[in-house]
C-alpha distance (Angstrom), angle and dihedral (degrees) to the residues before:
residue distance angle dihedral
M1 . . .
K2 3.78 . .
K3 3.71 98.2 .
K4 3.80 101.0 112.2
T5 3.77 95.6 124.8
F6 3.79 99.0 159.8
S7 3.78 115.0 155.0
L8 3.80 111.7 -85.3
L9 3.77 89.9 -146.4
L10 3.77 99.7 44.7
T11 3.80 96.5 39.4
G12 3.75 86.4 69.0
L13 3.80 90.7 52.5
L14 3.79 101.2 52.1
L15 3.77 92.1 111.4
A16 3.77 91.4 56.9
S17 3.78 121.3 102.6
C18 3.79 110.1 -71.9
S19 3.78 96.3 -165.0
R20 3.80 115.3 160.1
A21 3.77 93.0 -161.2
N22 3.79 97.6 107.8
A23 3.79 100.1 28.9
P24 3.83 116.4 111.7
Q25 3.79 111.6 -98.2
E26 3.80 92.7 -123.6
L27 3.82 89.6 62.7
V28 3.79 93.2 47.2
S29 3.81 92.9 46.5
Y30 3.79 92.4 48.5
I31 3.80 92.0 54.3
D32 3.82 92.8 42.9
N33 3.80 89.5 57.4
C34 3.82 91.9 55.1
S35 3.78 117.8 96.7
L36 3.80 131.4 -176.3
A37 3.80 90.2 -155.6
K38 3.81 91.0 52.5
A39 3.80 91.6 47.2
K40 3.81 91.2 52.8
E41 3.80 90.1 48.4
E42 3.80 98.5 46.5
V43 3.81 101.5 38.1
K44 3.80 113.6 80.1
T45 3.81 101.2 162.6
I46 3.80 135.1 26.3
I47 3.79 132.3 -171.0
Y48 3.79 110.3 -166.6
N49 3.81 127.1 -174.2
Y50 3.79 125.4 -170.8
E51 3.80 133.4 179.0
N52 3.81 130.7 176.9
I53 3.81 121.4 -176.7
V54 3.81 124.0 -178.7
K55 3.81 117.8 -159.7
D56 3.80 133.1 -176.2
R57 3.79 125.0 -127.1
D58 3.83 89.7 -86.4
D59 3.81 91.5 55.9
N60 3.81 93.8 -107.8
T61 3.80 114.2 146.9
L62 3.82 111.7 -115.0
S63 3.77 98.3 176.0
K64 3.77 142.1 -4.2
L65 3.79 132.2 -164.7
T66 3.80 123.0 -176.0
M67 3.77 126.8 -179.6
V68 3.78 136.4 178.4
E69 3.79 124.4 -173.2
Y70 3.80 129.8 -170.0
W71 3.80 112.7 -162.1
D72 3.81 120.7 -175.1
N73 3.79 123.7 179.9
S74 3.80 96.1 153.7
N75 3.81 88.3 116.4
S76 3.79 106.2 47.7
E77 3.80 90.5 -161.5
D78 3.81 94.7 52.5
F79 3.82 110.1 39.8
Y80 3.81 115.4 -175.1
K81 3.81 133.0 -165.9
Y82 3.80 129.9 171.5
Q83 3.80 118.8 -176.2
E84 3.80 126.5 179.5
E85 3.80 124.8 -173.1
N86 3.81 126.5 -173.2
Y87 3.82 125.6 -165.1
E88 3.79 132.7 -158.6
G89 3.80 134.7 176.0
E90 3.79 115.0 -13.3
K91 3.80 90.1 1.2
V92 3.81 91.7 68.8
Y93 3.80 105.2 113.4
F94 3.81 124.7 -145.4
N95 3.80 109.7 -138.9
E96 3.80 105.6 -157.1
E97 3.80 94.3 -168.3
Y98 3.80 92.3 59.8
N99 3.83 97.2 26.7
L100 3.78 86.8 -125.9
Y101 3.79 135.4 139.1
E102 3.79 98.7 -140.0
I103 3.78 118.7 -138.8
K104 3.80 97.9 164.0
R105 3.81 138.8 23.6
I106 3.80 128.5 -174.8
N107 3.81 124.9 -165.8
Y108 3.79 117.7 -166.6
T109 3.82 120.4 -170.8
H110 3.79 117.0 -166.2
Y111 3.79 142.5 148.1
I112 3.82 122.5 -102.0
Q113 3.78 104.6 -155.8
E114 3.81 95.9 -168.4
E115 3.81 91.1 59.6
N116 3.81 97.6 30.6
L117 3.79 87.4 -130.4
Y118 3.78 137.3 119.0
Y119 3.80 115.8 -125.0
V120 3.78 126.2 -155.6
D121 3.80 104.8 -158.5
T122 3.80 118.3 -166.8
M123 3.80 129.3 -160.7
I124 3.81 121.2 -172.3
Y125 3.81 127.1 -163.3
G126 3.78 130.8 -165.6
Y127 3.78 151.1 101.3
E128 3.78 134.6 -76.3
N129 3.81 93.3 -130.8
K130 3.77 132.1 59.5
D131 3.81 91.9 -123.6
L132 3.83 88.5 64.3
T133 3.78 92.6 -130.7
G134 3.78 133.4 135.0
E135 3.77 125.1 32.7
M136 3.81 117.9 -4.4
K137 3.80 110.5 -128.2
N138 3.78 128.7 -154.1
Y139 3.78 131.5 -166.2
K140 3.77 132.5 -171.9
L141 3.81 111.7 -139.0
S142 3.79 125.9 -144.1
P143 3.81 106.9 -86.1
A144 3.78 124.2 -110.1
K145 3.81 109.4 -127.2
Y146 3.79 128.7 -149.3
P147 3.80 130.3 -174.2
V148 3.78 114.4 -126.0
T149 3.81 90.4 -112.5
A150 3.82 90.8 60.8
M151 3.79 96.7 49.6
N152 3.81 100.1 88.6
D153 3.80 92.5 78.2
V154 3.81 91.0 45.6
I155 3.80 94.5 47.7
Y156 3.79 98.8 46.4
K157 3.80 96.9 40.6
I158 3.80 87.6 96.1
F159 3.83 89.5 70.0
A160 3.82 97.4 45.5
S161 3.78 129.2 -15.4
Q162 3.79 100.1 -171.7
M163 3.78 145.4 17.7
T164 3.80 117.9 -131.7
M165 3.79 123.0 177.4
G166 3.81 89.1 -18.6
M167 3.80 91.9 -52.2
N168 3.81 123.8 122.2
Q169 3.79 108.1 -135.9
G170 3.78 144.4 149.3
G171 3.80 96.6 71.3
L172 3.78 145.6 52.1
Y173 3.82 95.5 -62.1
Y174 3.82 104.5 99.5
A175 3.80 103.9 164.2
D176 3.82 95.2 95.6
F177 3.79 90.0 47.8
M178 3.81 92.4 51.8
D179 3.80 90.6 44.7
S180 3.80 93.1 52.8
N181 3.81 89.8 52.3
L182 3.80 100.8 46.1
T183 3.79 86.8 120.3
Y184 3.81 83.5 81.0
Y185 3.80 93.9 56.5
P186 3.83 93.5 135.1
Y187 3.82 85.9 75.3
M188 3.81 93.6 47.7
S189 3.80 131.7 82.3
I190 3.80 144.0 154.7
V191 3.82 111.6 -112.2
D192 3.82 123.4 172.7
D193 3.81 89.4 -13.4
L194 3.81 91.7 -56.0
F195 3.80 126.3 116.2
V196 3.82 107.4 -123.4
L197 3.80 131.5 -163.8
E198 3.81 113.2 -172.5
L199 3.81 129.8 177.7
K200 3.80 125.0 -176.9
D201 3.81 123.1 -168.5
Y202 3.77 88.9 -20.5
P203 3.83 116.2 169.5
Y204 3.80 116.0 -124.8
K205 3.78 134.1 -177.6
T206 3.80 132.3 -169.1
E207 3.81 131.1 170.3
S208 3.79 91.4 -86.9
E209 3.80 106.8 29.8
S210 3.78 148.4 14.3
G211 3.76 135.8 -164.6
L212 3.80 143.7 107.3
I213 3.77 128.1 -45.4
Q214 3.79 134.3 -156.9
E215 3.77 112.3 -166.1
K216 3.78 141.7 163.4
V217 3.81 124.9 -179.9
R218 3.81 125.3 -179.9
M219 3.81 123.6 -166.0
N220 3.81 128.7 -173.6
S221 3.82 129.8 -133.8
L222 3.82 91.8 -89.5
G223 3.79 88.9 59.5
L224 3.81 93.0 -107.8
L225 3.77 127.9 137.0
V226 3.81 115.3 -101.7
D227 3.80 98.0 177.4
F228 3.78 141.4 -22.4
Y229 3.80 132.3 -158.1
Q230 3.78 124.9 -178.7
D231 3.80 133.2 168.2
A232 3.80 111.3 -178.0
N233 3.81 115.4 -175.4
N234 3.80 117.7 -161.5
G235 3.78 107.1 -140.4
G236 3.81 92.6 -156.9
T237 3.80 101.9 49.1
G238 3.79 99.0 22.6
K239 3.79 89.8 -129.6
S240 3.79 120.3 142.2
S241 3.80 126.0 -154.0
I242 3.80 112.0 -158.4
V243 3.79 121.0 -168.2
N244 3.79 127.5 -173.0
A245 3.79 120.1 179.3
S246 3.79 134.9 164.8
A247 3.79 138.4 173.5
S248 3.80 133.3 -162.8
Y249 3.77 124.5 -165.7
N250 3.80 136.8 -147.0
Q251 3.79 93.8 6.0
D252 3.81 122.5 143.1
I253 3.80 113.1 -92.1
T254 3.79 126.8 -157.7
H255 3.79 107.9 -144.8
K256 3.79 118.0 -126.1
S257 3.79 129.6 -171.7
L258 3.80 136.9 -165.3
């Protein structure tokens, strides 16, 4: 899922010293009380929303990606996930196999009791021409199938999908990320019992671009992302990439299907 909303600025600084020596104790204590194991145990449902818009220097929208995911592990014997992605502009994907310019994709994970397997059904929507005109087509793809014994990795990928240098990353668990960047504590605070990282007009530089970044990330006491805002402006091209993401936990979910 497209939820990897790590800070553009700080991702490039992960190899920097992550000394806690000068960080305020309240920041260190907050992170120390976070636990990936506890988050996995206490969180039964997740609703995650993600949006990425890219604009040119004249504020015209070049591309847009939106995604919503409903994740329900309240019944450990009947895990459910429904994910819908929508594409606009340069994000529209040409699927050669189906000769289709995709504008929407839905993935639906559910348990098939008769087979004792989990199915991931996928439906794609789009048009046969680049202008996205005429009749919208949809196709249901062959499902991916998983034995129950292999589902743990699939289920908990939403929290962290990989381990790098001892840091859980690639998901909604942000405590390790914040911990590894405590060197930048002047931009961190505790507000309303949430851990906050906020950058304003902060210069950034990667191998391919440089510019200014506006960013605000809020994390809860389990170490999980609450919301994320980032506006990264490329000084060379004038393009801006704007990301908004948010997650809510242990809310009621109405199950949908294809």
